[in-house]
C-alpha positions as CSV (number, residue, x, y, z in Angstrom):
1,X,-28.2,21.2,-42.8
2,X,-27.6,24.7,-44.0
3,X,-25.6,27.4,-42.1
4,X,-28.8,29.0,-40.8
5,X,-30.0,25.8,-39.2
6,X,-26.6,25.4,-37.4
7,X,-27.0,28.9,-35.8
8,X,-30.6,28.4,-34.6
9,X,-31.3,27.0,-31.1
10,X,-33.7,24.0,-30.7
11,X,-36.7,26.2,-29.8
12,X,-36.1,28.4,-32.8
13,X,-36.0,25.4,-35.1
14,X,-39.4,24.3,-33.6
15,X,-40.7,27.8,-34.2
16,X,-39.7,27.6,-37.9
17,X,-41.6,24.3,-38.3
18,X,-44.6,25.8,-36.5
19,X,-44.6,28.9,-38.7
20,X,-44.4,26.8,-41.9
21,X,-47.3,24.7,-40.8
22,X,-49.4,27.7,-39.8
23,X,-48.9,29.3,-43.2
24,X,-50.5,26.3,-44.8
25,X,-53.7,27.3,-42.8
26,X,-53.4,30.9,-43.9
27,X,-52.0,32.1,-40.6
28,X,-49.1,34.6,-40.7
29,X,-46.6,34.4,-37.9
30,X,-44.0,36.5,-36.2
31,X,-41.3,35.0,-34.0
32,X,-40.1,36.5,-30.8
33,X,-43.0,39.0,-30.6
34,X,-43.3,41.3,-27.6
35,X,-47.0,42.1,-26.9
36,X,-46.0,44.4,-24.1
37,X,-42.8,45.3,-22.1
38,X,-41.4,42.3,-20.3
39,X,-43.3,39.7,-22.3
40,X,-41.8,37.9,-25.4
41,X,-43.7,35.1,-27.0
42,X,-42.0,32.6,-29.2
43,X,-44.6,32.8,-32.0
44,X,-47.6,34.9,-32.5
45,X,-49.9,34.2,-35.4
46,X,-52.9,35.9,-37.0
47,X,-55.4,33.9,-38.9
48,X,-57.6,34.7,-41.9
49,X,-60.5,35.9,-39.7
50,X,-58.2,37.9,-37.3
51,X,-57.9,35.2,-34.7
52,X,-54.7,35.5,-32.7
53,X,-52.7,32.5,-31.4
54,X,-49.7,32.4,-29.2
55,X,-47.3,29.4,-29.5
56,X,-44.6,28.7,-26.9
57,X,-41.9,26.4,-28.2
58,X,-40.2,24.1,-25.7
59,X,-37.2,22.1,-26.5
60,X,-37.2,19.9,-23.4
61,X,-38.1,19.4,-19.8
62,X,-35.8,22.0,-18.4
63,X,-36.9,24.6,-21.0
64,X,-40.5,24.0,-19.9
65,X,-39.8,24.1,-16.2
66,X,-37.9,27.4,-16.4
67,X,-40.8,29.1,-18.1
68,X,-42.8,30.9,-15.4
69,X,-44.3,33.6,-17.6
70,X,-46.5,31.7,-20.0
71,X,-49.8,32.3,-18.2
72,X,-49.2,36.0,-18.7
73,X,-49.4,35.4,-22.4
74,X,-53.0,34.1,-22.3
75,X,-54.4,37.7,-22.1
76,X,-52.8,38.4,-25.5
77,X,-54.4,35.6,-27.6
78,X,-57.6,33.8,-28.6
79,X,-55.8,30.4,-28.3
80,X,-52.6,29.3,-26.6
81,X,-50.4,26.4,-27.7
82,X,-47.3,24.6,-26.7
83,X,-45.0,23.4,-29.5
84,X,-42.7,20.5,-28.7
85,X,-40.9,17.8,-30.6
86,X,-42.0,14.1,-30.6
87,X,-39.6,13.2,-27.7
88,X,-41.0,15.8,-25.3
89,X,-42.6,14.4,-22.1
90,X,-46.2,15.4,-22.8
91,X,-47.4,14.7,-19.3
92,X,-45.7,18.0,-18.2
93,X,-48.0,20.1,-20.3
94,X,-51.3,21.5,-18.9
95,X,-54.2,19.6,-20.6
96,X,-56.2,22.8,-20.9
97,X,-53.8,24.3,-23.4
98,X,-53.2,23.6,-27.1
99,X,-50.5,21.2,-28.3
100,X,-48.5,21.2,-31.5
101,X,-45.9,18.6,-32.3
102,X,-43.2,20.2,-34.5
103,X,-39.8,19.7,-36.0
104,X,-37.6,22.0,-38.1
105,X,-39.6,21.5,-41.2
106,X,-43.2,21.3,-40.2
107,X,-45.8,20.7,-37.5
108,X,-49.2,19.3,-36.6
109,X,-51.8,20.6,-34.3
110,X,-52.6,17.7,-32.0
111,X,-54.9,19.5,-29.6
112,X,-56.6,22.8,-30.1
113,X,-56.2,25.3,-27.3
114,X,-59.5,26.4,-25.7
115,X,-60.8,29.6,-27.2
116,X,-60.9,32.7,-25.0
117,X,-61.8,35.6,-27.4
118,X,-59.9,38.9,-26.9
119,X,-61.9,42.0,-26.3
120,X,-62.2,44.3,-29.3
121,X,-59.8,46.9,-27.8
122,X,-57.2,44.3,-27.0
123,X,-57.5,42.7,-30.4
124,X,-57.0,46.1,-32.1
125,X,-54.0,47.0,-30.0
126,X,-52.2,43.7,-30.6
127,X,-53.1,43.6,-34.3
128,X,-51.7,47.1,-34.8
129,X,-48.5,46.3,-32.8
130,X,-48.1,43.1,-34.8
131,X,-48.4,45.0,-38.1
132,X,-46.0,47.7,-37.0
133,X,-43.4,45.2,-35.8
134,X,-43.6,43.3,-39.1
135,X,-43.2,46.5,-41.1
136,X,-40.2,47.6,-38.9
137,X,-38.5,44.2,-39.3
138,X,-39.0,44.3,-43.0
139,X,-37.6,47.9,-43.1
140,X,-34.5,46.8,-41.1
141,X,-33.9,43.9,-43.5
142,X,-33.8,46.5,-46.4
143,X,-31.9,49.1,-44.4
144,X,-29.7,47.6,-41.7
145,X,-28.5,51.1,-40.7
146,X,-31.8,51.8,-38.8
Protein backbone atom coordinates (compact mmCIF):
# COMPACT_ATOMS: atom_id res chain seq x y z
CA UNK A 1 0.00 0.00 0.00
CA UNK A 2 1.39 3.43 -0.88
CA UNK A 3 1.38 6.49 1.39
CA UNK A 4 -1.71 7.97 -0.30
CA UNK A 5 -3.75 4.82 0.40
CA UNK A 6 -2.81 5.02 4.08
CA UNK A 7 -4.22 8.55 4.35
CA UNK A 8 -7.52 7.89 2.62
CA UNK A 9 -10.58 6.80 4.57
CA UNK A 10 -12.54 3.68 3.59
CA UNK A 11 -15.21 5.63 1.67
CA UNK A 12 -12.53 7.53 -0.24
CA UNK A 13 -10.87 4.27 -1.23
CA UNK A 14 -14.22 3.02 -2.55
CA UNK A 15 -14.62 6.29 -4.47
CA UNK A 16 -11.22 5.77 -6.09
CA UNK A 17 -12.24 2.30 -7.30
CA UNK A 18 -15.58 3.65 -8.56
CA UNK A 19 -13.89 6.47 -10.48
CA UNK A 20 -11.44 4.03 -12.07
CA UNK A 21 -14.31 1.80 -13.19
CA UNK A 22 -16.41 4.66 -14.52
CA UNK A 23 -13.49 5.89 -16.61
CA UNK A 24 -13.44 2.54 -18.44
CA UNK A 25 -16.99 3.44 -19.58
CA UNK A 26 -15.93 6.94 -20.63
CA UNK A 27 -17.44 8.66 -17.58
CA UNK A 28 -15.36 11.41 -16.03
CA UNK A 29 -15.72 11.76 -12.26
CA UNK A 30 -15.24 14.30 -9.56
CA UNK A 31 -15.05 13.31 -5.91
CA UNK A 32 -16.60 15.34 -3.11
CA UNK A 33 -18.63 17.53 -5.43
CA UNK A 34 -21.00 20.17 -4.06
CA UNK A 35 -23.96 20.64 -6.42
CA UNK A 36 -25.34 23.36 -4.14
CA UNK A 37 -24.66 24.78 -0.71
CA UNK A 38 -25.15 22.18 2.03
CA UNK A 39 -24.91 19.13 -0.25
CA UNK A 40 -21.73 17.16 -0.97
CA UNK A 41 -21.85 13.99 -3.02
CA UNK A 42 -19.06 11.44 -2.84
CA UNK A 43 -18.76 11.05 -6.62
CA UNK A 44 -20.44 12.84 -9.49
CA UNK A 45 -19.80 11.47 -12.97
CA UNK A 46 -20.63 12.76 -16.43
CA UNK A 47 -20.96 10.24 -19.24
CA UNK A 48 -20.19 10.52 -22.95
CA UNK A 49 -23.76 11.60 -23.78
CA UNK A 50 -23.94 14.12 -20.92
CA UNK A 51 -25.70 11.78 -18.51
CA UNK A 52 -25.06 12.63 -14.87
CA UNK A 53 -24.68 10.03 -12.14
CA UNK A 54 -24.28 10.47 -8.40
CA UNK A 55 -22.56 7.74 -6.40
CA UNK A 56 -22.58 7.64 -2.61
CA UNK A 57 -19.83 5.47 -1.11
CA UNK A 58 -20.64 3.71 2.14
CA UNK A 59 -18.00 1.89 4.14
CA UNK A 60 -20.34 0.11 6.52
CA UNK A 61 -23.67 -0.10 8.34
CA UNK A 62 -23.10 2.96 10.55
CA UNK A 63 -21.86 5.07 7.66
CA UNK A 64 -25.08 4.28 5.78
CA UNK A 65 -27.38 4.83 8.75
CA UNK A 66 -25.84 8.22 9.51
CA UNK A 67 -26.55 9.48 5.95
CA UNK A 68 -29.87 11.33 6.00
CA UNK A 69 -29.23 13.62 3.02
CA UNK A 70 -28.95 11.17 0.13
CA UNK A 71 -32.49 11.68 -1.15
CA UNK A 72 -31.67 15.35 -1.66
CA UNK A 73 -29.05 14.28 -4.21
CA UNK A 74 -31.63 12.68 -6.50
CA UNK A 75 -32.62 16.04 -7.96
CA UNK A 76 -29.03 16.54 -9.19
CA UNK A 77 -28.58 13.40 -11.30
CA UNK A 78 -30.07 11.16 -13.97
CA UNK A 79 -29.15 8.04 -11.96
CA UNK A 80 -28.21 7.45 -8.32
CA UNK A 81 -26.00 4.63 -7.02
CA UNK A 82 -24.64 3.31 -3.76
CA UNK A 83 -21.06 2.04 -3.85
CA UNK A 84 -20.17 -0.48 -1.15
CA UNK A 85 -17.62 -3.23 -0.65
CA UNK A 86 -18.41 -6.93 -0.88
CA UNK A 87 -18.92 -7.24 2.91
CA UNK A 88 -21.63 -4.55 3.13
CA UNK A 89 -25.10 -5.75 4.27
CA UNK A 90 -26.95 -5.15 0.99
CA UNK A 91 -30.39 -5.57 2.58
CA UNK A 92 -29.95 -2.05 4.06
CA UNK A 93 -29.90 -0.39 0.66
CA UNK A 94 -33.13 0.73 -1.03
CA UNK A 95 -33.91 -1.59 -3.95
CA UNK A 96 -34.98 1.31 -6.18
CA UNK A 97 -31.44 2.71 -6.31
CA UNK A 98 -28.37 1.65 -8.23
CA UNK A 99 -25.70 -0.57 -6.71
CA UNK A 100 -21.96 -0.70 -7.33
CA UNK A 101 -19.66 -3.17 -5.60
CA UNK A 102 -16.24 -1.55 -5.27
CA UNK A 103 -12.84 -1.78 -3.70
CA UNK A 104 -9.73 0.38 -3.82
CA UNK A 105 -8.80 -0.69 -7.33
CA UNK A 106 -12.03 -1.06 -9.27
CA UNK A 107 -15.76 -1.65 -9.21
CA UNK A 108 -18.69 -3.30 -10.93
CA UNK A 109 -22.18 -1.97 -11.52
CA UNK A 110 -24.46 -4.68 -10.11
CA UNK A 111 -27.77 -2.84 -10.48
CA UNK A 112 -28.50 0.23 -12.60
CA UNK A 113 -30.25 3.02 -10.79
CA UNK A 114 -33.57 4.01 -12.33
CA UNK A 115 -33.31 6.85 -14.81
CA UNK A 116 -34.89 10.17 -13.88
CA UNK A 117 -33.75 12.64 -16.54
CA UNK A 118 -32.75 16.09 -15.39
CA UNK A 119 -34.46 19.10 -16.92
CA UNK A 120 -32.42 21.00 -19.47
CA UNK A 121 -31.88 23.97 -17.16
CA UNK A 122 -30.77 21.76 -14.25
CA UNK A 123 -28.44 19.75 -16.53
CA UNK A 124 -26.84 22.94 -17.84
CA UNK A 125 -26.40 24.34 -14.34
CA UNK A 126 -24.80 21.19 -12.92
CA UNK A 127 -22.60 20.57 -15.98
CA UNK A 128 -21.28 24.13 -15.87
CA UNK A 129 -20.58 23.89 -12.12
CA UNK A 130 -18.86 20.53 -12.63
CA UNK A 131 -16.62 21.99 -15.36
CA UNK A 132 -15.75 25.07 -13.29
CA UNK A 133 -14.98 22.98 -10.20
CA UNK A 134 -12.70 20.68 -12.21
CA UNK A 135 -10.89 23.67 -13.71
CA UNK A 136 -10.48 25.31 -10.30
CA UNK A 137 -9.12 22.11 -8.73
CA UNK A 138 -6.69 21.76 -11.62
CA UNK A 139 -5.61 25.37 -11.20
CA UNK A 140 -5.06 24.87 -7.45
CA UNK A 141 -2.87 21.84 -8.17
CA UNK A 142 -0.67 23.99 -10.40
CA UNK A 143 -0.75 27.04 -8.11
CA UNK A 144 -1.38 26.12 -4.45
CA UNK A 145 -1.22 29.79 -3.43
CA UNK A 146 -4.79 30.34 -4.68
